[in-house]
C-alpha positions as CSV (number, residue, x, y, z in Angstrom):
1,M,10.7,9.9,-13.3
2,I,8.1,7.7,-11.4
3,L,5.3,9.4,-9.1
4,H,3.8,6.8,-6.8
5,L,0.4,7.1,-4.3
6,E,-0.8,5.4,-1.5
7,T,-4.0,6.3,0.2
8,S,-4.7,2.7,1.2
9,T,-5.4,3.4,4.8
10,K,-5.9,6.7,6.8
11,I,-2.0,7.2,5.5
12,C,-2.0,9.7,2.4
13,S,1.3,9.2,1.1
14,V,3.6,10.6,-2.3
15,A,6.6,10.0,-3.6
16,I,9.2,10.4,-6.2
17,S,11.8,8.4,-7.6
18,R,14.5,8.2,-10.6
19,D,15.6,4.9,-11.9
20,N,14.9,3.3,-8.5
21,T,16.3,5.8,-6.2
22,L,13.7,7.6,-4.3
23,I,14.4,11.2,-4.7
24,D,11.7,12.7,-2.0
25,Y,8.5,11.6,-0.2
26,L,6.0,13.3,1.8
27,D,3.9,11.0,4.3
28,A,0.5,12.2,6.1
29,N,-1.2,10.2,9.2
30,P,-3.8,11.8,10.3
31,D,-7.2,10.7,12.5
32,Q,-9.0,11.4,9.4
33,F,-9.6,10.3,5.9
34,I,-8.0,13.1,4.3
35,H,-7.2,11.9,0.9
36,G,-9.8,14.2,-1.1
37,E,-8.7,17.1,0.4
38,A,-4.8,16.4,0.8
39,L,-3.8,14.3,-2.4
40,T,-3.0,16.7,-5.1
41,V,-1.8,19.7,-2.8
42,M,0.4,16.9,-2.0
43,I,1.8,15.9,-5.1
44,E,2.2,19.4,-5.7
45,S,4.3,20.6,-3.0
46,L,6.6,17.2,-3.9
47,L,7.1,18.1,-7.4
48,M,7.5,22.0,-6.0
49,R,10.3,21.5,-3.6
50,N,11.8,19.1,-5.8
51,K,11.6,21.6,-8.8
52,L,10.2,19.2,-10.7
53,K,7.4,19.9,-13.8
54,I,4.2,17.7,-13.5
55,S,6.0,16.9,-17.3
56,D,8.8,15.3,-15.9
57,L,6.9,12.2,-14.7
58,K,7.3,9.0,-17.3
59,A,4.9,6.8,-14.7
60,I,2.0,6.6,-12.2
61,S,2.3,4.2,-9.1
62,L,-0.4,3.7,-7.1
63,A,-1.0,1.5,-4.2
64,N,-4.5,-0.7,-5.5
65,G,-5.8,-2.0,-2.8
66,P,-6.8,-3.7,-0.5
67,G,-7.7,-1.1,1.7
68,S,-10.2,1.4,2.8
69,Y,-12.6,1.2,-0.6
70,T,-13.3,5.7,0.1
71,G,-8.9,6.2,-0.1
72,L,-8.4,3.4,-2.9
73,R,-11.4,5.3,-4.9
74,I,-9.5,8.1,-4.6
75,G,-6.2,7.4,-5.1
76,L,-7.1,5.6,-8.8
77,S,-8.9,8.1,-9.7
78,T,-5.7,10.9,-9.3
79,A,-3.8,8.3,-10.6
80,K,-5.5,8.2,-13.5
81,G,-6.5,11.6,-13.9
82,L,-3.0,12.2,-14.3
83,A,-1.4,9.5,-16.7
84,I,-4.8,10.4,-18.5
85,G,-3.6,14.2,-19.3
86,L,0.1,13.1,-19.2
87,S,-0.4,10.0,-21.7
88,I,1.9,8.1,-19.4
89,P,1.2,4.6,-18.1
90,I,0.2,3.7,-15.0
91,I,1.3,0.6,-12.3
92,A,-1.5,-1.1,-9.6
93,L,0.9,-2.8,-6.9
94,S,-0.4,-4.7,-4.2
95,S,-1.5,-2.7,-0.9
96,L,0.5,-5.4,1.4
97,V,3.7,-6.3,-1.2
98,C,4.4,-2.5,-0.8
99,L,3.9,-2.7,3.1
100,I,5.6,-6.2,3.2
101,E,8.7,-4.1,1.2
102,L,8.9,-1.9,3.3
103,A,9.2,-4.4,6.4
104,N,11.3,-6.5,4.5
105,I,14.2,-3.4,4.7
106,A,14.0,-3.4,8.8
107,Y,13.3,-7.2,9.0
108,P,15.3,-8.8,6.2
109,N,14.9,-12.8,7.9
110,R,11.7,-12.6,9.3
111,V,8.2,-13.4,8.4
112,I,6.0,-10.6,7.6
113,A,2.5,-10.8,7.8
114,A,0.5,-7.5,7.1
115,A,-3.0,-6.7,7.6
116,F,-5.3,-4.0,7.3
117,E,-8.2,-3.4,9.5
118,A,-11.8,-4.6,8.0
119,R,-14.7,-5.0,10.1
120,R,-15.7,-7.0,13.0
121,D,-13.0,-10.4,13.4
122,E,-11.8,-9.6,9.8
123,V,-8.7,-8.2,8.1
124,F,-7.0,-7.9,4.6
125,M,-3.8,-9.8,4.9
126,R,-0.9,-11.7,3.2
127,I,2.5,-13.3,4.5
128,Q,5.6,-13.4,3.2
129,R,9.3,-14.2,3.8
130,G,11.4,-12.2,2.1
131,K,9.9,-12.4,-1.7
132,E,8.1,-16.0,-1.0
133,V,4.6,-15.5,-0.7
134,L,2.9,-18.0,1.8
135,L,-0.4,-16.4,2.1
136,K,-1.6,-14.5,-1.0
137,D,-3.8,-11.5,-0.3
138,Q,-7.8,-11.9,0.9
139,P,-9.8,-10.9,2.9
140,L,-10.0,-13.2,6.4
141,V,-11.8,-13.9,10.0
142,I,-9.2,-13.5,12.3
143,N,-9.1,-16.3,14.6
144,A,-5.9,-19.0,16.5
145,Q,-5.8,-21.5,14.6
146,L,-5.0,-19.7,11.0
147,F,-1.5,-18.9,12.0
148,S,-0.5,-21.9,14.7
149,H,1.6,-23.3,11.9
150,Y,3.6,-19.9,11.3
151,E,7.0,-19.8,13.0
152,G,8.0,-16.4,14.5
153,L,5.2,-14.1,12.6
154,L,5.9,-10.2,12.9
155,W,3.1,-8.3,12.4
156,V,2.3,-4.9,10.7
157,G,-0.2,-2.8,9.4
158,D,-3.2,-0.5,11.3
159,A,-4.6,-4.0,12.4
160,N,-2.3,-4.8,14.8
161,D,-4.5,-4.3,18.0
162,K,-7.5,-6.0,16.3
163,I,-5.0,-8.8,15.8
164,R,-3.1,-8.2,19.4
165,E,-6.8,-8.7,21.1
166,L,-8.3,-11.9,18.8
167,L,-5.1,-14.2,18.8
168,N,-3.2,-13.2,22.5
169,N,0.0,-15.0,21.3
170,P,3.4,-14.1,23.1
171,K,5.6,-15.9,20.3
172,M,3.7,-12.8,17.5
173,D,5.5,-9.9,17.3
174,F,3.8,-6.1,16.4
175,D,5.6,-3.4,14.8
176,E,4.1,0.2,15.3
177,L,7.0,1.8,13.1
178,V,6.6,-0.2,10.0
179,K,3.6,2.1,7.6
180,P,2.2,2.2,4.5
181,S,3.8,4.5,2.8
182,A,4.8,5.6,-1.5
183,R,8.0,4.8,-0.2
184,G,7.6,1.0,-0.9
185,Q,6.5,1.4,-4.1
186,V,9.7,2.3,-5.4
187,A,11.4,-0.6,-5.9
188,L,8.4,-2.7,-7.0
189,A,7.4,0.1,-10.2
190,H,10.5,-0.1,-11.0
191,D,10.9,-3.3,-12.2
192,R,7.3,-3.3,-13.5
193,Y,8.3,0.1,-15.3
194,V,11.9,-0.8,-16.9
195,K,9.5,-4.6,-18.2
196,G,7.1,-2.6,-19.7
197,M,4.2,-4.2,-17.3
198,F,1.4,-1.5,-17.7
199,D,-2.3,-1.3,-16.0
200,E,-4.7,-0.7,-18.9
201,I,-6.1,2.5,-17.6
202,E,-9.7,2.2,-19.0
203,T,-10.5,-0.8,-17.4
204,L,-8.4,-0.5,-13.9
205,I,-10.3,-1.1,-10.9
206,P,-9.5,-0.6,-7.1
207,N,-8.5,-4.5,-6.0
208,Y,-10.6,-4.5,-3.3
209,T,-10.8,-8.8,-2.9
210,K,-13.6,-10.2,-1.4
211,A,-15.2,-8.6,1.2
212,F,-16.9,-10.0,3.8
213,Y,-19.9,-7.7,4.6
214,S,-22.0,-5.5,2.4
215,G,-20.5,-2.1,3.2
216,A,-17.2,-0.1,2.5
217,T,-13.9,0.0,4.9
218,G,-13.8,3.4,5.3
């Protein structure tokens, strides 16, 4: 039994899986960041409605960045508190990989560009075709030349409006329905769990990636 946490953007999401199968999930998509107030309540609610106890958990996975500085800190501190209290391991995953995992379900043959808001003309992004990594997690200033050699990009993430405006490229597609969710961690976390690939709780920090500026994204 694995608990999954997603707090990379304004979306706050929790899920529970068993043996690589999603049991249940809760997604909240408010206009403001609610992670500090909502995350533990959502975890308790999800466990309760599935008649599970916190002691049933064998591991915790989380989307550990890039993304909102505030959201990532809250997600990691919650995961660490539970993991230490229950003496179970933590599995830290790329927030962008988890989003692409969801996009691949709906678009299995597309080149997926996942991007989260940073500031000004900047985004945190990653590009994959299936499991093939074309661009690793990194912060970028958006300009048309960067993406001229990618054919048929499909963009997902909360930076779609910014990218649509800056690139103005009719050959690129945008999906507004594929959003960050803890559901995207199920297969990734299960694979890490069976391989025993866990993160060191004491030294684990959010993966902010290198920022272009001094300050937070939210």
